[in-house]
DRENDO-1510 file (C-alpha; in Angstrom, 1 decimal, always signed):
<recs>
REC; n; res; u; v; w
REC; 1; MET; +8.6; -13.0; -23.2 .
REC; 2; THR; +4.7; -12.3; -22.7 .
REC; 3; THR; +4.1; -15.5; -21.1 .
REC; 4; LEU; +5.6; -18.8; -20.0 .
REC; 5; HIS; +4.9; -20.5; -23.0 .
REC; 6; ARG; +7.5; -20.6; -25.9 .
REC; 7; PRO; +5.6; -22.1; -29.0 .
REC; 8; THR; +7.1; -24.2; -31.2 .
REC; 9; VAL; +7.3; -23.9; -35.0 .
REC; 10; THR; +6.1; -26.9; -36.8 .
REC; 11; ALA; +3.7; -27.9; -39.8 .
REC; 12; THR; +0.6; -27.0; -37.3 .
REC; 13; ALA; +1.9; -24.8; -35.0 .
REC; 14; ASP; -1.6; -23.3; -34.2 .
REC; 15; ALA; -2.6; -26.8; -32.8 .
REC; 16; LEU; +0.9; -27.2; -30.7 .
REC; 17; SER; +1.1; -23.9; -29.4 .
REC; 18; VAL; +0.0; -25.0; -26.0 .
REC; 19; TRP; +2.2; -28.0; -26.0 .
REC; 20; PRO; +5.8; -27.9; -24.6 .
REC; 21; ALA; +8.6; -26.0; -26.4 .
REC; 22; SER; +10.3; -28.8; -27.4 .
REC; 23; THR; +7.5; -30.4; -29.4 .
REC; 24; ALA; +8.2; -31.5; -33.1 .
REC; 25; GLU; +6.3; -33.0; -35.6 .
REC; 26; PRO; +9.1; -34.3; -38.6 .
REC; 27; ARG; +6.5; -36.2; -40.2 .
REC; 28; PRO; +2.9; -35.5; -40.4 .
REC; 29; GLY; +1.4; -37.3; -37.2 .
REC; 30; ALA; +4.8; -37.9; -35.9 .
REC; 31; VAL; +4.7; -35.9; -32.6 .
REC; 32; SER; +7.6; -36.2; -30.5 .
REC; 33; VAL; +8.3; -34.6; -27.1 .
REC; 34; GLY; +11.6; -33.9; -25.3 .
REC; 35; GLY; +13.1; -35.7; -28.6 .
REC; 36; VAL; +11.0; -38.7; -28.1 .
REC; 37; PRO; +8.1; -39.8; -30.1 .
REC; 38; LEU; +4.8; -40.2; -28.1 .
REC; 39; ALA; +3.9; -43.6; -30.0 .
REC; 40; GLU; +6.8; -44.8; -28.8 .
REC; 41; VAL; +6.1; -44.2; -25.1 .
REC; 42; ALA; +2.9; -45.3; -25.5 .
REC; 43; ASP; +4.5; -48.3; -26.9 .
REC; 44; ARG; +7.3; -48.8; -24.3 .
REC; 45; PHE; +5.2; -47.9; -21.4 .
REC; 46; GLY; +1.5; -48.6; -22.2 .
REC; 47; THR; -1.2; -46.4; -22.0 .
REC; 48; PRO; -2.9; -44.1; -20.2 .
REC; 49; VAL; +0.7; -43.0; -19.8 .
REC; 50; TYR; +1.8; -39.2; -18.4 .
REC; 51; VAL; +4.5; -37.6; -20.3 .
REC; 52; LEU; +6.6; -34.8; -18.2 .
REC; 53; ASP; +8.9; -32.8; -20.5 .
REC; 54; GLU; +12.0; -32.3; -17.7 .
REC; 55; ALA; +13.4; -29.0; -19.9 .
REC; 56; GLU; +10.1; -27.6; -20.1 .
REC; 57; VAL; +9.9; -27.9; -16.0 .
REC; 58; ARG; +13.1; -26.4; -15.9 .
REC; 59; GLU; +12.6; -23.5; -17.9 .
REC; 60; ARG; +9.5; -22.2; -16.4 .
REC; 61; CYS; +11.3; -22.4; -12.9 .
REC; 62; ARG; +13.6; -20.3; -14.3 .
REC; 63; THR; +11.3; -18.2; -15.9 .
REC; 64; TYR; +9.7; -17.6; -12.8 .
REC; 65; ARG; +13.1; -16.6; -11.0 .
REC; 66; HIS; +14.1; -14.2; -13.7 .
REC; 67; ALA; +10.4; -12.5; -13.6 .
REC; 68; PHE; +10.7; -11.9; -9.9 .
REC; 69; PRO; +14.5; -11.6; -9.0 .
REC; 70; ASP; +13.8; -10.5; -5.6 .
REC; 71; ALA; +10.8; -12.6; -4.4 .
REC; 72; GLU; +10.9; -16.3; -3.0 .
REC; 73; VAL; +9.4; -18.7; -5.4 .
REC; 74; LEU; +7.8; -21.7; -4.2 .
REC; 75; TYR; +6.4; -24.7; -6.4 .
REC; 76; ALA; +3.0; -25.3; -5.0 .
REC; 77; ALA; +3.4; -29.4; -4.9 .
REC; 78; LYS; -0.1; -29.9; -4.9 .
REC; 79; ALA; -0.2; -29.3; -8.6 .
REC; 80; PHE; +2.1; -32.5; -9.0 .
REC; 81; LEU; +4.4; -34.1; -7.2 .
REC; 82; CYS; +6.9; -36.9; -7.3 .
REC; 83; ARG; +10.8; -37.3; -6.5 .
REC; 84; ALA; +12.4; -36.3; -9.9 .
REC; 85; MET; +9.9; -32.9; -9.6 .
REC; 86; ALA; +11.4; -32.2; -6.1 .
REC; 87; HIS; +14.8; -32.7; -7.5 .
REC; 88; TRP; +14.4; -30.5; -10.3 .
REC; 89; VAL; +12.6; -27.5; -8.4 .
REC; 90; ASP; +15.4; -27.8; -5.6 .
REC; 91; GLU; +18.0; -27.4; -8.6 .
REC; 92; GLU; +16.2; -24.4; -10.2 .
REC; 93; GLY; +16.6; -22.6; -7.1 .
REC; 94; LEU; +12.8; -22.7; -5.9 .
REC; 95; GLY; +11.5; -23.1; -2.6 .
REC; 96; LEU; +8.7; -25.8; -1.9 .
REC; 97; ASP; +4.8; -25.0; -1.0 .
REC; 98; VAL; +3.3; -28.7; +0.6 .
REC; 99; CYS; -0.1; -29.5; +2.0 .
REC; 100; SER; +0.5; -32.6; +4.0 .
REC; 101; ALA; +2.8; -34.7; +5.8 .
REC; 102; GLY; +2.9; -36.9; +2.9 .
REC; 103; GLU; +3.8; -34.2; +0.1 .
REC; 104; LEU; +6.7; -32.9; +3.1 .
REC; 105; GLU; +8.0; -36.5; +3.8 .
REC; 106; LEU; +8.5; -37.3; -0.1 .
REC; 107; ALA; +10.5; -33.6; -0.7 .
REC; 108; VAL; +12.7; -34.3; +2.6 .
REC; 109; THR; +13.6; -37.8; +1.8 .
REC; 110; THR; +14.5; -36.6; -1.4 .
REC; 111; GLY; +16.7; -34.2; -0.3 .
REC; 112; PHE; +14.9; -31.1; -0.5 .
REC; 113; PRO; +16.3; -28.7; +2.2 .
REC; 114; PRO; +13.3; -28.6; +4.7 .
REC; 115; ASP; +13.7; -24.9; +5.5 .
REC; 116; ARG; +13.2; -24.0; +1.9 .
REC; 117; ILE; +9.7; -25.4; +2.5 .
REC; 118; VAL; +6.5; -24.0; +3.9 .
REC; 119; LEU; +3.7; -26.0; +4.7 .
REC; 120; HIS; +0.2; -24.7; +5.0 .
REC; 121; GLY; -3.6; -26.5; +4.6 .
REC; 122; ASN; -6.9; -24.8; +6.3 .
REC; 123; ALA; -7.7; -28.2; +8.2 .
REC; 124; LYS; -3.7; -29.6; +9.2 .
REC; 125; SER; -4.2; -32.9; +11.4 .
REC; 126; PRO; -1.6; -33.4; +14.4 .
REC; 127; ARG; +0.6; -35.9; +12.0 .
REC; 128; ASP; +0.8; -32.7; +9.6 .
REC; 129; LEU; +2.4; -30.4; +12.3 .
REC; 130; GLN; +4.0; -33.1; +14.0 .
REC; 131; THR; +6.1; -34.0; +10.9 .
REC; 132; ALA; +6.6; -30.3; +10.0 .
REC; 133; LEU; +8.5; -29.9; +13.5 .
REC; 134; ARG; +10.3; -32.7; +13.5 .
REC; 135; LEU; +11.9; -32.6; +9.8 .
REC; 136; GLY; +12.1; -28.7; +10.6 .
REC; 137; VAL; +10.3; -26.8; +7.9 .
REC; 138; GLY; +10.9; -23.3; +7.3 .
REC; 139; ARG; +7.4; -21.8; +8.0 .
REC; 140; ILE; +4.1; -23.1; +8.6 .
REC; 141; VAL; +1.1; -20.9; +7.5 .
REC; 142; ILE; -1.5; -20.8; +10.2 .
REC; 143; ASP; -4.8; -20.9; +8.9 .
REC; 144; SER; -7.0; -20.8; +12.2 .
REC; 145; PRO; -6.5; -19.7; +15.7 .
REC; 146; SER; -6.4; -23.3; +17.2 .
REC; 147; GLU; -3.2; -24.5; +15.4 .
REC; 148; THR; -1.5; -21.7; +17.3 .
REC; 149; ALA; -2.2; -23.4; +20.3 .
REC; 150; ARG; -1.5; -26.5; +19.0 .
REC; 151; LEU; +2.1; -25.4; +17.9 .
REC; 152; ALA; +2.8; -23.5; +20.7 .
REC; 153; ALA; +2.2; -27.0; +22.9 .
REC; 154; ALA; +4.0; -29.0; +20.3 .
REC; 155; LEU; +7.5; -26.9; +20.1 .
REC; 156; GLY; +7.2; -26.8; +24.2 .
REC; 157; PRO; +8.7; -23.5; +25.8 .
REC; 158; ASP; +12.0; -23.6; +24.3 .
REC; 159; GLY; +11.0; -24.4; +20.7 .
REC; 160; HIS; +10.7; -22.2; +17.8 .
REC; 161; GLN; +8.8; -21.7; +14.7 .
REC; 162; LYS; +8.6; -19.4; +11.7 .
REC; 163; VAL; +5.1; -18.8; +11.1 .
REC; 164; MET; +2.9; -16.7; +8.6 .
REC; 165; VAL; -1.1; -16.4; +9.0 .
REC; 166; ARG; -3.4; -16.8; +5.9 .
REC; 167; VAL; -5.9; -14.0; +5.5 .
REC; 168; VAL; -9.0; -13.6; +3.3 .
REC; 169; PRO; -8.3; -10.1; +1.0 .
REC; 170; GLY; -12.1; -10.4; +0.1 .
REC; 171; ILE; -11.2; -10.5; -3.5 .
REC; 172; SER; -13.3; -13.1; -6.0 .
REC; 173; ALA; -10.8; -14.5; -8.8 .
REC; 174; GLY; -10.4; -17.4; -10.2 .
REC; 175; GLY; -11.5; -19.6; -13.4 .
REC; 176; HIS; -14.2; -21.4; -11.5 .
REC; 177; GLU; -16.2; -20.8; -8.2 .
REC; 178; LYS; -14.6; -24.1; -6.5 .
REC; 179; ILE; -11.4; -22.7; -7.3 .
REC; 180; ARG; -11.8; -18.9; -5.7 .
REC; 181; THR; -10.5; -19.0; -2.3 .
REC; 182; GLY; -10.1; -15.2; -1.8 .
REC; 183; THR; -13.1; -14.4; -0.7 .
REC; 184; GLU; -15.3; -14.3; +2.6 .
REC; 185; ASP; -17.6; -17.3; +3.6 .
REC; 186; GLN; -15.2; -20.1; +2.7 .
REC; 187; GLN; -12.9; -22.6; +4.3 .
REC; 188; PHE; -9.9; -20.9; +3.7 .
REC; 189; GLY; -7.9; -18.2; +5.8 .
REC; 190; LEU; -9.1; -15.4; +8.6 .
REC; 191; SER; -11.2; -12.5; +7.5 .
REC; 192; ILE; -9.8; -9.1; +7.8 .
REC; 193; PRO; -13.4; -7.3; +8.0 .
REC; 194; ASP; -14.6; -9.1; +10.9 .
REC; 195; GLY; -11.4; -8.8; +12.8 .
REC; 196; TYR; -10.8; -12.5; +12.6 .
REC; 197; ALA; -7.3; -12.4; +11.2 .
REC; 198; GLN; -6.4; -9.6; +13.8 .
REC; 199; TYR; -7.3; -11.7; +16.3 .
REC; 200; ALA; -5.3; -14.8; +15.4 .
REC; 201; ILE; -2.6; -12.7; +15.2 .
REC; 202; ALA; -2.6; -11.3; +18.7 .
REC; 203; ARG; -2.6; -14.8; +19.9 .
REC; 204; ILE; +0.8; -15.5; +17.5 .
REC; 205; LEU; +2.2; -12.6; +19.3 .
REC; 206; ASP; +1.5; -13.7; +22.7 .
REC; 207; GLN; +3.5; -17.0; +21.9 .
REC; 208; PRO; +7.3; -16.5; +22.5 .
REC; 209; GLN; +8.0; -19.9; +20.5 .
REC; 210; LEU; +6.4; -18.4; +17.3 .
REC; 211; GLN; +8.0; -16.2; +14.8 .
REC; 212; LEU; +5.2; -14.5; +12.8 .
REC; 213; THR; +7.6; -13.3; +9.8 .
REC; 214; GLY; +4.5; -12.6; +7.3 .
REC; 215; LEU; +0.8; -12.6; +5.9 .
REC; 216; HIS; -0.1; -14.9; +3.3 .
REC; 217; CYS; -3.1; -15.0; +1.2 .
REC; 218; HIS; -4.1; -17.2; -2.2 .
REC; 219; LEU; -6.7; -15.8; -4.5 .
REC; 220; GLY; -7.8; -18.6; -6.5 .
REC; 221; SER; -6.7; -20.4; -9.5 .
REC; 222; GLN; -6.6; -19.9; -13.5 .
REC; 223; ILE; -6.2; -16.1; -12.4 .
REC; 224; THR; -5.4; -14.5; -16.2 .
REC; 225; SER; -5.5; -10.4; -14.9 .
REC; 226; VAL; -2.9; -8.9; -12.9 .
REC; 227; LYS; -5.5; -6.9; -11.9 .
REC; 228; PRO; -6.5; -8.9; -8.6 .
REC; 229; TYR; -3.2; -9.2; -7.4 .
REC; 230; LEU; -2.5; -5.5; -7.5 .
REC; 231; ALA; -5.7; -5.3; -5.1 .
REC; 232; ALA; -4.5; -8.1; -2.9 .
REC; 233; VAL; -1.3; -5.8; -2.6 .
REC; 234; ARG; -2.8; -3.2; -1.5 .
REC; 235; ARG; -5.4; -4.6; +1.2 .
REC; 236; MET; -2.8; -6.9; +2.6 .
REC; 237; VAL; -0.5; -3.6; +2.7 .
REC; 238; GLY; -3.3; -2.0; +4.5 .
REC; 239; LEU; -3.5; -4.6; +7.5 .
REC; 240; MET; +0.5; -4.6; +7.6 .
REC; 241; ALA; +0.2; -0.9; +8.1 .
REC; 242; ARG; -2.4; -1.7; +10.7 .
REC; 243; LEU; -0.4; -4.1; +12.7 .
REC; 244; HIS; +2.7; -1.8; +12.8 .
REC; 245; GLU; +0.5; +0.9; +14.3 .
REC; 246; GLN; -1.1; -1.7; +17.1 .
REC; 247; TYR; +2.1; -3.4; +18.0 .
REC; 248; GLY; +5.0; -1.7; +16.2 .
REC; 249; LEU; +5.3; -4.8; +14.2 .
REC; 250; VAL; +7.4; -4.8; +10.9 .
REC; 251; LEU; +6.5; -8.1; +9.1 .
REC; 252; PRO; +9.4; -9.1; +6.5 .
REC; 253; GLU; +7.5; -11.1; +4.0 .
REC; 254; LEU; +4.1; -10.8; +2.4 .
REC; 255; ASP; +3.0; -14.2; +0.2 .
REC; 256; LEU; +0.9; -13.5; -2.7 .
REC; 257; GLY; +0.2; -17.2; -3.5 .
REC; 258; GLY; -0.3; -18.6; -6.8 .
REC; 259; GLY; -3.2; -19.2; -9.1 .
REC; 260; HIS; -1.5; -18.0; -12.4 .
REC; 261; GLY; -3.5; -18.8; -15.4 .
REC; 262; ILE; -2.3; -20.9; -18.3 .
REC; 263; ALA; -4.0; -22.1; -21.7 .
REC; 264; TYR; -5.3; -25.2; -22.1 .
REC; 265; ARG; -6.4; -24.9; -25.4 .
REC; 266; PRO; -4.6; -22.6; -28.8 .
REC; 267; GLY; -5.8; -19.1; -28.5 .
REC; 268; GLU; -7.1; -19.0; -24.7 .
REC; 269; PRO; -5.7; -16.6; -22.3 .
REC; 270; ALA; -2.5; -16.9; -20.1 .
REC; 271; LEU; -1.2; -14.4; -17.2 .
REC; 272; ASP; +1.5; -12.0; -19.0 .
REC; 273; LEU; +3.7; -13.0; -16.2 .
REC; 274; THR; +6.9; -10.8; -17.2 .
REC; 275; THR; +4.1; -7.7; -17.1 .
REC; 276; SER; +2.4; -8.9; -14.0 .
REC; 277; ALA; +5.7; -9.1; -12.2 .
REC; 278; ARG; +6.6; -5.7; -12.9 .
REC; 279; LYS; +3.0; -4.4; -11.9 .
REC; 280; VAL; +3.0; -6.2; -8.6 .
REC; 281; ARG; +6.4; -5.0; -7.7 .
REC; 282; ALA; +5.4; -1.3; -8.4 .
REC; 283; GLU; +2.2; -1.7; -6.6 .
REC; 284; LEU; +4.1; -3.4; -3.7 .
REC; 285; VAL; +7.0; -0.4; -3.4 .
REC; 286; GLU; +3.9; +2.4; -3.9 .
REC; 287; ALA; +1.9; +0.7; -1.2 .
REC; 288; CYS; +4.4; +0.1; +1.6 .
REC; 289; GLY; +5.7; +3.9; +0.5 .
REC; 290; ALA; +2.2; +5.4; +1.5 .
REC; 291; ALA; +2.1; +3.6; +4.5 .
REC; 292; GLY; +5.6; +4.3; +5.6 .
REC; 293; LEU; +6.7; +0.8; +5.7 .
REC; 294; ALA; +9.7; -1.3; +4.5 .
REC; 295; VAL; +8.9; -3.5; +1.5 .
REC; 296; PRO; +8.7; -7.2; +2.5 .
REC; 297; ARG; +10.0; -9.7; +0.6 .
REC; 298; LEU; +7.4; -10.7; -2.0 .
REC; 299; VAL; +6.7; -14.7; -1.7 .
REC; 300; ILE; +4.7; -16.5; -4.7 .
REC; 301; GLU; +3.8; -19.9; -5.2 .
REC; 302; PRO; +3.5; -21.4; -8.8 .
REC; 303; GLY; +2.2; -24.8; -9.1 .
REC; 304; ARG; -0.1; -24.9; -12.5 .
REC; 305; ALA; +1.9; -22.5; -14.7 .
REC; 306; ILE; +4.9; -24.7; -13.8 .
REC; 307; ALA; +3.8; -28.3; -14.0 .
REC; 308; GLY; +0.8; -28.1; -16.4 .
REC; 309; PRO; +1.9; -27.1; -19.7 .
REC; 310; ALA; +5.0; -29.8; -19.2 .
REC; 311; GLY; +2.5; -32.7; -19.2 .
REC; 312; ILE; +1.0; -34.8; -22.1 .
REC; 313; ALA; -1.4; -37.7; -21.3 .
REC; 314; VAL; -1.8; -40.4; -24.0 .
REC; 315; TYR; -4.5; -42.8; -24.3 .
REC; 316; HIS; -5.6; -45.6; -26.9 .
REC; 317; VAL; -8.7; -45.2; -28.3 .
REC; 318; LEU; -10.9; -48.4; -27.1 .
REC; 319; ALA; -14.2; -47.6; -29.0 .
REC; 320; VAL; -15.9; -45.2; -31.8 .
REC; 321; LYS; -19.7; -45.2; -31.3 .
REC; 322; ARG; -22.3; -43.0; -32.9 .
REC; 323; SER; -25.5; -42.1; -30.7 .
REC; 324; GLY; -28.1; -39.8; -32.8 .
REC; 325; ALA; -26.0; -36.7; -34.0 .
REC; 326; HIS; -23.1; -37.4; -31.6 .
REC; 327; THR; -19.9; -39.6; -31.6 .
REC; 328; TYR; -18.1; -40.5; -28.7 .
REC; 329; VAL; -14.7; -41.6; -28.8 .
REC; 330; ALA; -13.8; -44.0; -25.9 .
REC; 331; VAL; -10.3; -44.1; -24.0 .
REC; 332; ASP; -8.5; -46.1; -21.7 .
REC; 333; GLY; -8.5; -43.6; -19.1 .
REC; 334; GLY; -10.8; -40.7; -17.9 .
REC; 335; MET; -11.7; -39.3; -14.8 .
REC; 336; SER; -9.7; -41.9; -12.5 .
REC; 337; ASP; -6.7; -39.9; -13.6 .
REC; 338; ASN; -8.0; -36.6; -14.6 .
REC; 339; PRO; -11.3; -36.0; -12.8 .
REC; 340; ARG; -10.8; -32.0; -13.5 .
REC; 341; PRO; -13.5; -32.2; -16.4 .
REC; 342; ALA; -16.0; -33.5; -14.2 .
REC; 343; LEU; -15.2; -31.1; -11.4 .
REC; 344; TYR; -14.7; -28.4; -13.1 .
REC; 345; GLY; -15.9; -28.3; -16.7 .
REC; 346; VAL; -12.2; -28.1; -18.1 .
REC; 347; ARG; -11.5; -28.4; -21.7 .
REC; 348; TYR; -8.8; -29.6; -23.9 .
REC; 349; ALA; -8.0; -29.9; -27.2 .
REC; 350; PRO; -6.6; -33.8; -28.0 .
REC; 351; GLN; -4.7; -34.7; -31.0 .
REC; 352; LEU; -4.3; -37.6; -32.6 .
REC; 353; VAL; -0.7; -38.9; -32.5 .
REC; 354; GLY; +1.6; -41.7; -34.0 .
REC; 355; ARG; -0.4; -41.8; -37.4 .
REC; 356; HIS; -1.3; -38.9; -40.3 .
REC; 357; SER; -5.0; -39.0; -41.0 .
REC; 358; LEU; -6.0; -37.3; -44.3 .
REC; 359; ALA; -9.9; -37.3; -43.3 .
REC; 360; ASP; -11.9; -34.0; -42.6 .
REC; 361; PRO; -12.2; -33.2; -39.1 .
REC; 362; ALA; -15.3; -34.0; -37.4 .
REC; 363; PRO; -16.9; -33.4; -34.2 .
REC; 364; VAL; -16.7; -35.9; -31.4 .
REC; 365; THR; -17.0; -36.1; -27.5 .
REC; 366; VAL; -13.8; -37.6; -26.2 .
REC; 367; VAL; -14.9; -40.2; -23.1 .
REC; 368; GLY; -13.5; -42.1; -20.3 .
REC; 369; ARG; -13.8; -45.7; -19.6 .
REC; 370; HIS; -16.0; -45.3; -16.0 .
REC; 371; CYS; -19.5; -46.0; -15.2 .
REC; 372; GLU; -20.4; -42.4; -15.1 .
REC; 373; ALA; -21.8; -40.3; -17.9 .
REC; 374; GLY; -19.7; -37.7; -16.7 .
REC; 375; ASP; -16.6; -39.2; -17.1 .
REC; 376; VAL; -15.8; -36.7; -20.2 .
REC; 377; VAL; -12.3; -35.9; -21.0 .
REC; 378; ALA; -13.2; -33.6; -23.9 .
REC; 379; ALA; -16.4; -32.3; -25.2 .
REC; 380; ASP; -17.1; -31.6; -28.6 .
REC; 381; VAL; -13.7; -31.2; -29.9 .
REC; 382; GLU; -12.6; -31.9; -33.7 .
REC; 383; LEU; -10.8; -35.0; -34.5 .
REC; 384; PRO; -10.1; -36.8; -38.1 .
REC; 385; GLU; -13.3; -38.5; -38.7 .
REC; 386; ASP; -11.6; -42.0; -39.5 .
REC; 387; ILE; -10.6; -42.1; -35.9 .
REC; 388; ARG; -10.6; -45.3; -34.8 .
REC; 389; PRO; -9.7; -48.1; -31.9 .
REC; 390; GLY; -6.3; -48.5; -31.4 .
REC; 391; ASP; -5.4; -45.1; -32.3 .
REC; 392; LEU; -3.7; -42.7; -29.9 .
REC; 393; LEU; -4.7; -39.5; -28.7 .
REC; 394; ALA; -2.5; -37.1; -26.8 .
REC; 395; VAL; -4.1; -34.2; -24.1 .
REC; 396; PRO; -1.7; -31.7; -23.5 .
REC; 397; VAL; -1.4; -29.3; -20.4 .
REC; 398; ALA; -1.8; -32.5; -18.6 .
REC; 399; GLY; +1.3; -32.0; -15.9 .
REC; 400; ALA; -0.8; -30.4; -13.2 .
REC; 401; TYR; -3.9; -31.2; -10.9 .
REC; 402; HIS; -4.4; -34.6; -13.0 .
REC; 403; LEU; -2.2; -37.4; -11.4 .
REC; 404; SER; -2.2; -35.6; -8.1 .
REC; 405; MET; -6.1; -35.8; -7.8 .
REC; 406; ALA; -6.1; -39.1; -9.4 .
REC; 407; SER; -8.4; -41.6; -7.8 .
REC; 408; GLY; -9.0; -45.6; -7.3 .
REC; 409; TYR; -12.3; -45.8; -9.3 .
REC; 410; ASN; -13.2; -48.8; -10.8 .
REC; 411; LEU; -9.8; -49.9; -9.8 .
REC; 412; VAL; -8.3; -49.6; -13.2 .
REC; 413; GLY; -5.3; -48.4; -11.3 .
REC; 414; ARG; -3.2; -45.1; -11.7 .
REC; 415; PRO; -1.0; -44.2; -15.0 .
REC; 416; ALA; +3.0; -44.3; -15.1 .
REC; 417; VAL; +4.5; -41.0; -15.3 .
REC; 418; VAL; +7.5; -41.2; -17.9 .
REC; 419; ALA; +9.9; -38.1; -18.0 .
REC; 420; VAL; +11.9; -37.2; -21.7 .
REC; 421; SER; +14.3; -35.2; -22.0 .
REC; 422; ASP; +17.1; -35.3; -25.1 .
REC; 423; GLY; +15.5; -37.7; -26.6 .
REC; 424; ARG; +15.7; -40.3; -23.7 .
REC; 425; ALA; +12.6; -41.5; -21.8 .
REC; 426; ARG; +12.9; -43.1; -18.5 .
REC; 427; LEU; +10.1; -43.7; -16.1 .
REC; 428; LEU; +9.7; -41.8; -13.0 .
REC; 429; ILE; +6.3; -43.5; -11.5 .
REC; 430; ARG; +5.3; -46.9; -12.4 .
REC; 431; ARG; +1.7; -47.9; -13.3 .
REC; 432; GLU; -0.4; -48.9; -10.3 .
REC; 433; SER; -0.7; -53.0; -10.9 .
REC; 434; LEU; -3.7; -55.0; -9.9 .
REC; 435; GLU; -1.3; -56.4; -7.2 .
REC; 436; ASP; -1.2; -53.0; -5.8 .
REC; 437; ILE; -4.4; -52.6; -5.5 .
REC; 438; ARG; -4.9; -56.1; -4.1 .
REC; 439; SER; -2.2; -55.8; -1.1 .
REC; 440; ARG; -4.1; -53.0; +0.0 .
REC; 441; ASP; -7.2; -55.1; +0.4 .
REC; 442; VAL; -6.3; -57.2; +3.8 .
REC; 443; GLY; -9.5; -58.1; +5.2 .
REC; 444; LEU; -12.2; -60.9; +4.3 .
</recs>
């Protein structure tokens, strides 16, 4: 396979090419995922609702394990995490990459083995570090020299913790400037050119409680070419070679992060995982051979590429309004459950589901219900010109960085998450109710 997606053969195969592989349309308009009609999910659980295809998540985990058989694959929990997701990832043999005590606690209390979890983040709180040490997290990625002193003090003279160091390889990659994290002059990692990374590593080596197992980098998100990863391999191995010369240090691990790009709309590019895995491995072997180093174990951290295409957001249409030359279709969700269009200008391909329309397609902008002109779900898309209130719209590729970034704006409450598999639907996360919101407001 050239990418992670396995297209479904249906009457509208092109339109459904970015949907989960279980997607079917036995009758025009009657779209189902995981054997469950989306209209049935909306009727049973209400809208907005997020539908997560369990089989798609599991298959994408397996695809990564097969593409990188010698690597450690960590699911990046920040893309989307719930107890079921942690359970699926665990069963499929992946580790977990977390960014907070909250993500860590949820995973471990679900039964995820803490030694297969990596904690990272550019500004870890004392609670983050204390929780990681208390639960026995496998590795902590150090992002600043101050974390070294905090960790050593928290461990005490007899403690022990495996750590990695996040360095900045100076490579610009990613689908938007706000998600490019491999360059200088931003808050993540430690710079190689100015010697800051080497200084941090020297401080770690002075702490006997800390065992440095490898280097970590993350270039950005929505990367669809393998070239930035190959450049990162060369620069990271170069630093490993310098550390070997200076300290006699042989690091057994190299973490290249994630950021693997996926298609949000039919025809968009996605990272060719199989080819990329082969090229990255070959580059790593060649670079280490030239430097006279043993080949470290590769670590990768996919998140979006596992969760994103497995999720569908389903909304009810509340209003259709024509203003000037534009038609606006307003739905019962928006930027409170998906801020990505407002943050990054992301474009989606929503589709009418639940009924078949014979009307011609017409350009519309799908907007949310919130008091912001920027609350746009999908700009300039084509939907049947007879779209009307009460219709259902489904937005594919909605499994990553939607609910994980959701807010309480306008106090509308966050949507439910429903898993579908083998013709059955079950609730994973219940809808946030008005009572939930009121119960947190304890002052007057």
